[in-house]
C-alpha positions, -999 to 999 in steps of 0.1 A, spaced: 381 -87 418 409 -103 438 408 -133 461 428 -128 493 445 -163 491 461 -160 526 428 -153 543 411 -181 525 438 -205 535 436 -194 571 398 -196 570 399 -232 559 424 -242 585 404 -227 614 369 -232 601 340 -245 624 314 -261 602 289 -264 630 292 -229 644 307 -207 616 304 -175 636 329 -189 661 357 -193 635 389 -174 636 381 -156 604 347 -139 608 322 -146 580 286 -137 573 265 -165 558 246 -154 527 229 -187 518 232 -225 515 232 -248 485 228 -286 485 266 -291 487 279 -256 495 279 -226 518 278 -191 504 293 -164 526 313 -132 526 342 -121 548 332 -96 574 345 -61 566 359 -72 532 364 -41 511 364 -63 479 327 -72 484 331 -108 473 306 -137 478 324 -170 482 310 -205 477 328 -233 496 329 -268 480 347 -295 500 339 -322 475 371 -332 457 394 -362 460 424 -351 440 442 -322 425 434 -335 391 397 -335 399 395 -300 413 417 -286 384 393 -302 359 364 -287 377 379 -252 377 386 -254 340 350 -264 333 337 -237 357 356 -209 339 345 -222 305 309 -223 317 311 -187 328 327 -178 294 299 -195 275 272 -178 296 287 -144 292 302 -144 257 282 -169 237 247 -168 254 250 -131 264 237 -135 300 247 -108 325 269 -125 351 291 -111 379 329 -112 377 342 -144 391 373 -165 400 382 -196 419 410 -211 440 415 -243 458 433 -251 491 443 -280 512 435 -281 548 459 -293 575 449 -329 568 454 -326 531 417 -324 521 410 -303 490 384 -275 492 374 -253 463 364 -217 468 344 -201 440 344 -163 443 319 -139 427 313 -102 428 286 -97 454 253 -81 443 232 -62 468 211 -87 487 180 -66 484 181 -70 446 179 -108 446 147 -124 431 134 -143 461 137 -111 482 120 -87 458 90 -109 450 78 -101 485 79 -64 478 67 -61 442 31 -59 431 16 -91 416 18 -74 382 55 -67 385 62 -102 398 47 -115 366 67 -91 346 99 -102 363 92 -138 357 86 -131 320 119 -113 318 135 -144 334 119 -166 308 134 -144 281 169 -149 297 163 -187 298 153 -186 261 187 -174 253 201 -207 267 178 -229 246 184 -207 215 221 -214 219 215 -251 224 193 -252 193 221 -237 172 249 -258 186 251 -295 180 281 -303 201 276 -281 232 245 -282 253 241 -258 282 220 -264 313 209 -237 338 191 -235 372 163 -209 367 152 -205 403 140 -170 412 168 -168 438 194 -172 410 186 -138 395 194 -103 406 175 -72 394 201 -46 388 192 -11 399 163 -23 420 154 2 448 136 -13 478 123 22 486 105 23 453 96 -14 447 89 -18 410 105 -34 379 126 -7 362 117 0 325 154 -6 315 155 -39 333 188 -58 336 188 -92 351 220 -107 365 223 -145 366 241 -156 398 244 -194 399 275 -198 378 297 -221 400 282 -254 387 295 -260 352 263 -274 337 272 -281 301 278 -311 279 302 -316 251 291 -344 227 268 -357 254 296 -358 281 291 -338 313 318 -311 319 312 -317 356 316 -351 372 280 -359 382 291 -378 414 303 -345 429 266 -337 436 266 -367 460 297 -357 481 276 -341 508 255 -373 512 265 -399 538 288 -425 522 263 -453 530 237 -436 508 257 -425 478 253 -457 458 215 -456 462 213 -419 453 236 -425 423 214 -453 411 181 -436 416 186 -398 413 218 -386 398 209 -388 361 175 -373 368 191 -344 386 216 -337 358 189 -340 331 166 -316 349 188 -286 342 189 -294 305 151 -295 300 136 -260 296 101 -272 307 115 -288 339 136 -258 347 104 -237 343 84 -260 365 111 -256 392 110 -218 388 72 -218 394 74 -244 422 98 -221 440 68 -198 447 54 -225 470 87 -224 490 86 -186 491 50 -187 505 36 -169 474 13 -197 462 -14 -173 454 6 -162 423 12 -197 409 -19 -201 388 -14 -167 371 23 -175 365 14 -208 349 -9 -190 325 16 -163 314 44 -188 310 22 -211 289 13 -181 268 51 -173 265 59 -208 253 33 -204 225 39 -168 215 77 -164 221 90 -199 219 66 -217 196 95 -234 177 104 -254 208 69 -271 209 68 -271 247 38 -288 263 16 -266 285 24 -267 323 -4 -276 347 -9 -267 384 -12 -304 393 23 -312 380 38 -281 396 23 -291 429 35 -327 425 70 -316 416 72 -293 446 58 -320 470 83 -345 457 112 -321 459 103 -310 494 101 -346 506 135 -355 491 151 -324 506 137 -330 541 148 -366 541 182 -357 528 187 -331 554 177 -354 583 201 -381 570 229 -355 568 223 -344 603 225 -380 615 257 -384 596 271 -353 612 262 -366 646 279 -399 640 311 -383 627 314 -354 652 300 -370 684 310 -406 682 341 -405 661 353 -370 670 360 -362 633 355 -330 614 323 -327 594 331 -309 562 297 -294 553 276 -266 568 240 -276 573 212 -250 571 187 -246 600 150 -252 595 139 -239 561 103 -227 558 88 -245 528 
């Protein structure tokens, strides 16, 4: 996999963050994160998915992040033995000297990604898929249990997994299932309790007048969430509300609670209840909607009143 550095530099210098389809370098949007845009270059023979992160204040900061990013990918692949796509990263400065990181990853077929295929699989196969995901997540906590100094976090949402070899014309979970974990751009690991990633980077897409409040109220909770297997699992289940598959949730809770007892009993994880999954989802939905409204207001202030560039893409209305 090779990043075309010249095209990425030109993309950044001509980018339109409000109407990306109007930029000089044509891109196709694949998805949105809280602080990033995921896209591919139109007609790119390399088939690379890029994540754009305009969240860095200095060269030292972005270089530290890239180092942590590459080590996180190495740990996931070599130590924990997750299947992950080939990846790389580069950073550029725009014409005003602002630093933007581009994480590149070998693109998987969109039709194989978890949040797509759960709408095509039978209920039985969805449950099988979730159990396989739980098996992949267990590898992370097995690693953490064996290692005193390094603790790895992970985002176990259904959309962060691809089912290799899935055929939409024959929608079922293959017998020789291989799951590919996709969300490798955020280096979620700690060395002797110190985050490899600067937690404040999560706040860079928030309006400046809110960052102090978000840091005080939420940042540690957000970081801790990805290091708690039970909370990662609650988030995985709660995603089925967002995906309009709530009829599956009660059954998923049962098989996951059974999994914790039968396959991960040594971790002594308390059973998950429907009430707390619903509460978690409602709270997450409320925070996301408020956050997006505030970001849109911030974009209006910067672009319309001050005629400045707004660095982040904002998603349209998301059905939740």
